[in-house]
C-alpha positions in Angstrom: -13.4 -20.4 59.8 -12.4 -19.4 63.3 -9.5 -17.7 64.4 -8.3 -20.7 66.1 -5.6 -22.5 65.1 -1.9 -22.6 64.4 -1.5 -19.1 63.4 -1.0 -19.5 59.8 -4.8 -18.9 58.8 -5.2 -16.6 55.8 -1.3 -17.6 54.6 -1.0 -19.6 51.6 0.6 -22.7 51.9 3.4 -24.0 49.8 1.3 -24.9 46.3 0.4 -28.4 45.4 2.6 -28.5 42.6 5.7 -27.7 44.8 4.7 -30.3 47.2 6.6 -33.7 46.5 4.3 -36.6 46.0 6.0 -38.5 48.7 5.2 -35.4 51.3 1.7 -35.3 50.1 1.1 -39.1 50.7 2.4 -38.5 54.3 0.4 -35.7 55.1 -2.7 -37.7 53.7 -1.3 -40.6 55.9 -1.6 -38.4 58.9 -5.2 -37.6 58.3 -5.9 -41.6 57.8 -4.2 -42.6 61.0 -6.6 -39.9 62.8 -9.3 -41.9 61.2 -8.1 -45.5 62.3 -7.5 -44.2 65.8 -10.7 -42.7 66.1 -12.1 -45.7 64.6 -11.3 -47.8 67.6 -14.5 -46.3 69.3 -16.3 -44.4 66.6 -18.1 -46.4 63.7 -16.0 -46.1 60.5 -19.5 -44.6 59.1 -19.5 -41.9 61.1 -16.0 -41.0 60.9 -16.4 -40.7 57.0 -19.1 -38.6 57.3 -17.1 -36.7 59.7 -14.1 -36.5 57.3 -16.4 -35.4 54.7 -17.9 -32.5 56.6 -14.4 -31.5 57.9 -13.1 -31.5 54.0 -16.1 -29.3 52.8 -15.7 -27.2 55.6 -11.8 -26.7 54.9 -12.1 -26.5 51.4 -14.5 -23.7 51.5 -12.3 -21.6 53.7 -9.3 -22.4 51.1 -11.5 -21.5 48.1 -13.2 -18.1 50.1 -10.0 -17.1 51.9 -6.8 -18.4 50.5 -7.5 -18.8 46.6 -10.5 -16.0 46.9 -12.5 -17.9 43.9 -14.9 -15.9 42.4 -17.3 -18.4 41.3 -18.2 -20.4 43.9 -19.9 -23.2 41.7 -17.3 -23.6 39.3 -15.0 -24.3 42.7 -17.2 -26.7 44.1 -17.5 -28.4 40.5 -13.8 -28.5 40.5 -13.4 -30.4 44.0 -16.1 -32.4 43.4 -14.4 -33.6 40.0 -10.9 -34.4 41.9 -12.7 -36.1 44.9 -14.6 -38.4 42.3 -11.1 -39.2 40.7 -9.7 -39.7 44.0 -12.3 -42.1 45.2 -12.4 -44.3 42.0 -8.9 -44.7 41.9 -8.9 -46.0 45.6 -11.9 -48.2 44.9 -10.1 -49.8 42.6 -6.9 -50.3 44.7 -6.6 -54.0 45.9 -4.7 -53.1 48.6 -7.5 -50.6 50.2 
């Protein structure tokens, strides 16, 4: 990833296990808010692909530079499995 940003690149954030569920959802809601604001001018189909691209890019950064994964394919499968489960859960949610 480029060296631009908030100056914390390369520094590990607090692990997910240490983040409260409430804080996790609040963080996710911030990303959803960005998508909803963008959707005023940009089609949702474009936004969802941009978010997938951004998630892939950021997860690649985390895998290579924060977690230092040895086997990229194992990491890809891990991330894809987590995404699939999250997507299934949200598709089943009548409030979405």
